[in-house]
Residue, then its C-alpha position, 0 to 999 in steps of 0.5 A: x389732432x383728436x378732431x381729425x384722428x391724427x396719430x404720431x408714428x415712429x419709422x424704422x429709420x428713427x423718424x417721427x411722422x404723422x398719420x391722418x385718416x383724412x387724406x390731403x389734410x396735412x401738408x408736410x410743412x404743417x406736419x413738421x410744425x405739429x411735431x416740433x410743437x409736440x416735442x416728441x422724439x422717441x418711439x415710446x413718446x409716440x406710442x404714449x401720445x398715440x394711445x392717449x389720442x385713440x382714447x380721446x377719439x373713442x370718447x369723442x365718437x361715442x358722443x358725436x353722431x356718426x356723420x361727424x366722424x372721419x369718413x374712413x371710420x363711418x360704418x357705411x363707408x367702411x362697408x363699401x370699402x372693406x365689405x360687409x363680412x369684414x365689419x364688426x357686429x356693432x358697426x353692422x347693427x349701427x347701419x341698420x339703426x341709422x341714428x343713435x340718440x342724444x349723446x350716443x352714436x348709432x354704433x354705441x347704441x348698437x353695443x348697448x343692444x348687444x350687451x343687453x341681449x348678449x349676442x345677435x341670437x339673443x336679439x333675434x329671440x327677444x320680442x319686439x316689446x323688449x327690444x323697444x324698451x332700450x333707451x334710444x331704440x323704440x318701436x321703429x328701430x326694433x322693427x328695423x332690426x327684426x326685419x333685417x334678421x328675418x331677411x337672413x333667415x329667408x336667405x337660408x330658406x331660399x337655399x333649402x328650397x333649391x334642394x332637388x331631393x331628400x333621399x338620405x338622412x344627411x339631406x334631410x338634416x341639411x334641409x331642416x337646418x336651413x328651412x326650420x332650425x333658424x326659427x325653431x332653435x330658440x322657440x319657448x314652445x314645441x312646434x310640430x311641422x311636416x315636410x311634404x314630398x313628391x314621388x321623387x322625394x322632392x319637397x313640395x310643401x311645408x306645413x305647421x301642424x301644431x304649437x304646444x307647451x314647453x315640453x309637449x305638443x298635441x298632434x293629431x295624425x289625421x292632420x298630417x294625413x290631410x296635409x299630405x292628401x291636399x298636396x298629393x304627397x307621396x312621403x312626409x318628414x316630421x319636424x319638431x323642436x325641443x325647447x330644452x335643447x335636448x334632442x333625445x326623443x321622449x317615449x311620447x315622441x316615439x309613440x307619436x311617430x309610430x301612430x303617425x306612421x301607421x295612419x299615413x301607411x293606411x293611405x299610402x304615404x311613407x314617413x321617411x324621417x322624424x327630425x328633432x331640432x335642438x338649440x345649437x347648429x349641429x343639434x339634431x336627432x334623426x329617427x331614420x339614422x337611429x333606426x326608429x323608422 
């Protein structure tokens, strides 16, 4: 019963019957024969035996390769049948990992990975060198994981790139949340970038200006003027992150924004906003919204 995940059930009519994940495996005659051998007659007896079988199936699965699981419980088959959005995270990771290691299925290895880094975001922010240290992962699997996570980020970037105009602070934050935030939220150092816009406020380019330390970055206003000139940008939006997660601008942030605005104004380029990115999905600070630009 464990090998084929066969469970005793109790009907509303007071009858014991068997449920099997493999269709067509049990004939009625065979099922009745098993029930007689088990000598179970009540709902409580069914529940106790069912719980025992579930525990044994789980133990068996953790040490057997997924290809030996019953078809309906294999991650890939479940994705096809139920849709990716309905699969637990460990099963989705198992599909990416493809194989486990000796004595551990890909799904169990995926759980080990999640427990080690705490969440999908934790895995995303971890370097390949750390991920590959986990027994059973190695460099190849670590690269597969990173590639899959990057595809998710690229999907958001594609969505951002379809935006026609960034006329309001909400438009700007929406763009930054899709194009920049997935990359900046977990950075350990400040990264300063600029969004270049044409005369209709449509994004025409994104340029990384500099990378700094944990709490500061060195930005030369001339670099922003140069980037805007190369693309014939009419306006720019400044973007940088705070690794601390605190989005309130420092006095240095305010002073830098003022210097950049002055330099850009000299060549006829408008600074529309400066967005500071924090750690969480809604952690943004807009200079324009707060009246600082």
